[in-house]
N, C-alpha and C positions, 0 to 999 in steps of 0.2 A: 150098292152102298153110297149114302146121298156124299154130297161136296164136303158138309161138315163131318161126315163119318170118316171119311177118307184122309181129311187134315189131322183128326184127334187122332187115328193109326199112325198116320204118319210121325205126328207128334210122340207117340208113344215110342215108336220104333228107334227116332232118334235121340230121344232120351236114354233109351235103355243101349245106345250105340257110342252115345258119350261116356258110358262107362265102361263101357271097354275100351274105348280110346285112353281113359283115366289108368285103368288097369296095366295098357299097352305103356303109357310113359312112368309107371312105377316100377312096371317088369325090367324096362330098360335102364332106368336108373339102378336098380339093384342088380343088374349085370355090368354097368360103368362102375357100380364102387368097389367090383370082385376083379377087377381087372387093371393091368398100367399097360395093358398090350395097346397103343394107338392104333389099330386097324380094328379091332374089335370095338373099342371106345367111337370111333368116330363111326362105324356101321350102329351102332344103337344109340349114339347122337342124331342121327341122319333119320333113324326111325323115332325117335323120340320127338322129334321137332315136327316130323310129318305128322303122327298122332297129335301133338297139340295144335296144329294148325288144322287138322279133322276136327278137332272138337270147336273150333271157333266157327268154322264154317257150319258144323252140325247146330250152333246156338243161334247162327244168323236164321238160318233155315227154321228153325223152331220161332223165333222171332216174327217171320215172316208170315206164318201158318195161324198163329197167335194175333194177326192182325195190325202187325207194324207196317206201316205205308210204306212199302218200296216200288219202284217202277224203273223201269228201261225204257226210253221211247226211243225213235228213229232220230232224233238230234242229239241224245247222249254220244252214239255210236257216230252219228254223221263230222260230229267234232273233234274225234279224235282219232278217226279209221285211218288216216295216213299215218298218223304214229302207230297204228296194230299192223300194218302192212309192211312198214319198216321193220317192226320188230319181228315178224314173221320170216321175214328175210335174213334178220340175224339169227333167230334160230336154226333155220334150214344149214346155214353157216356154220354151227355150232354141231348141230347133226355130223356133218362133213369132215368137221377137224375131229372129232370124237371116231368116225367108222376110220378115218385115216391111220389114227392114232392108234387103233385096234388091229389095222391091218399090218401096220409095220412090226405089232408084236407078234404076229403068227408064228409058232413053230419056238420060240423063243423061250417057252416055259417060266415066264415073268407073271405069274398067277395073280400077287396082289396088283399089280399093277391093268392086267385084264380087268379082274373084278370091281375095281374103281372106274376103271374108265367103261366098263358095261353100265355101271350106274349110271355114271353123266349121262351115257347116251340114252339110257333110259328116261332118266329125267327130261332130257333135252325134248326128246321126242314125244313124252307126255307136258312140256309146253305147248309145243308145237300142233298137240291133240287139243290142248283147250281155247288157242286163238282158232283154230279151224271150227271147234263146237263157236263160239264167237259168232266165227263167220257166217254159219247156219241160222243162227239168231238174228241178225242181221238182214240176210236174205229172208227170214220168215215176216220181217217187217216191210223191208222193202221187194217185193215181187222184181222188181227190173235189178235187185243186188245193189 
């Protein structure tokens, strides 16, 4: 497949995916409308917001694939890298706190608390992974790291 064909195929996939994200937003909205339960509402709102942001990222990718000029150069990363490293440490701290909170709940049968703390832990680990991935981009630009 040529580069142009790959780009066109990716745009097609992302366009279909955006429709699925829209369906997810509508679906979570329908559940939210049917319940007053704060736990269910919170979970549906979390998923809804993630789907909305996924759509935003997919739209950004389509723009890039269709020719919007976007670049990330070594100087962009160099300017902010100290702040990124500080944030990585913050994320590690939040992971430790979430793990400590979950350990505190072991055997307590506080299932809603455990459920929400597990969500937070997963999300904090996701943030850490995103920053680690940014680090690999930096390493790819700077062979010396």
